[in-house]
N, C-alpha and C positions, 0 to 999 in steps of 0.2 A: 537656261542649262547649265548646272553647274559645273564647274572645272573639275576634273578628274586626278584625284591628288596622289603624286607616286608613294609609293611605299620606301622605306628607309628599313633594311633590315639591320639590325645590332645586335650585340649578346650582351649579357652582364657581365659585368666587367667586377673580381674580387679584388678588396684592398684599395686604399687609396696611394695618393703620394708618389713621388717619383720611384720610389723602386718597385713599384707595381705597373708602372707606365713603362718602365723601361722593358719588365718582363712582357706587357701586352707585345712591343713593338717586337722584341726579340722571336715572339711567335705569329709573325708577322700580318700583326692587328694594330688599328690606330686605335689607341686611347684616345675616349672623350667623357662627358661631362653633358648632363640635361639637368638644368635647373628653370627656375621661375615657376609663376601660378599658384605662389605660395606654399610651395611644397619642398619636402628635401629634397637636394640634389642626389642624382642617380646615377652612378656610375659607368658607362656602357665602353664596349668597343667593335670596332667596324673592320671588317675583312680590308686589307690593304688596298688590292687591285679593284675591288669593285669599289671602293670611294675614289681611288685614284681614278677610274671610266669617268664616275659621277660629276665630280669634279672637274675633270678636263671639257666636259659636254657643255658648261657654260650655266650661267644666271643661276649658278648653285646657291650664293648666299641670298638670293632674292626668290628661291623657289620653295613654298610650304612643302612638307613632308608629312606623308601618316608614320612615326616611328612602331617600327614592329619589333618588342623584345620579350624574347620568350618568357612565359611567366608572368607577364605585365600586359597591362591593359593599352590597346594601342593609344598613342598620344600625337596632336599634330603638334609641331615643332617645325622653328624655322633658326639656320644657321646664324650663329654669332658670332663665330670667330674661326681660323685655321691657323694654327701653327704649322709654318712648316719650316725643316732645315737649310740651315744659312748657305750651308754648301750646294747641296743637292736639289734644293726647292722643291721637296718632297713634306707630304702633311705627317706630324708626329703629333700631333693634337687638334682636337677637333668639339667646340662648344656649340651645342643647342638651347634654345630657349622654348618651355613650352607654350601653348596658345589656347586659350579658350577660345570657344565657337564666336563669342562677341569680341575677342580683341581684334585690331585693325592694326592691318600687314600692306607693307608696299609689294605688289607683285607686276610683273608682265605681263599682259592677258593681248591675246591674238587679236587682230583685225582681219574680219571679215566683211569682205566687198559682194554686194549684191545687186542684183540689176543690171547687169553689163549690158543685155540685151536691149534696156530702156534708154540708154545712156546715148543722146543725139551727139556727144563729143566723139565718141569709141565708133559709133556707123559712119560718121564722116573721117574715119583713118586716125585720129588720133591715138595717144597710147595714155595708158592710166601709169603715173609715175608715185609710186609706193617712195614716198619720205621715212613712215615708220610701220613695218609690218608688226612692230610689238607697241603699247605704250603700257608705260607706268603708270600703274592708279593705287589708290590706297581702297581696300577692300576689305571686307568680314570675313574672318579666317574660316566660319563657318558657310557662309556663302559664295560663296569666289565664283563668279561670272566665268565659263567656256571662250569666251570670245566677246567683241564688243563690235557691232554692227553696223556699216556704212552703205546707204543706200543712193547707187550711180544713178538712181531716173532723173531725167531730167538735165542732168549736167552738159555743158557744153565745153568744146575746147578754150583753155583759157582760164576756166573756172577751177579754184582751189578747195579741197576741203581743211576745214578747221577742226579740233577738239571740240569746240564749242557748238559746231554742228553736227555733232553726234548726240543722238540720246543714248546716255549713260544710265545703267540698269541702278536702281533707288539704293542709296547708300554708298554709291560709287562714287570717286571726285579724282582727278588726276593728282600727281605729286606737284606739277608743275603749273602756276597761277598762271602763265602767258598764255595765249590764245594761240596752241605752236601748230603748225601744218601736218596732216598728217600725210597729204596725197594731192596731186593733180591732174588735171587732163591736158595734156601737153599736145602742142597742135603736130601733124604728120611732118616727117621730117622735110618734104618735101615744101613745106609752104614755112619752116621754122628760119627765125632771122636772126641774128646776136648771136649767135651761139647759144641758143637752148635757154633764152633767158628766164621763161617760165620755172623749168627745172631749177636752173641755180639758184633762184630767188628762194625755191621751196626750200632747198640743201642747203642755204643759209642761214634757216633756223635752227638747222640742227646746230 
């Protein structure tokens, strides 16, 4: 299932240079530019409050957006720079790069755990300790997975799930070469000793 790409709405911005950018800011907008894909740069502007909300939601720099500008074709973009006011720490300019459907991009993808009812470790009172609820992966802009799946069937207390244990979609790979931990099945609290060694070991992978 393909990941749904969020829309990012912008307006065309007349003119270029510092004067036009200052005017946009006076109008409650954040000026920006869209470049790349062997096409001319396009000047745009964003509603300040809406953009600030999206910036504060997190993962903005690693989110692929469907940029919608009135009078222009939608285009897939990723943020490549946010200039902020040095005093107020608020956005004053933003850069986006166009991506082709075949472009490779690093994105955080949700981890979905299945077959909890077929996991002996959980049935015995163990706990699923999620170290990485999302994993940063190299994906193709035109075919972004909605999630990756971790199958818990047959796992026992003390078992650890690494990225190499997960079947990734074709053409997708982790951004990190190391075989990092995604989750583990921790012992029931009554049986733990040594201060949750398993959990601490997994967390150390971070």
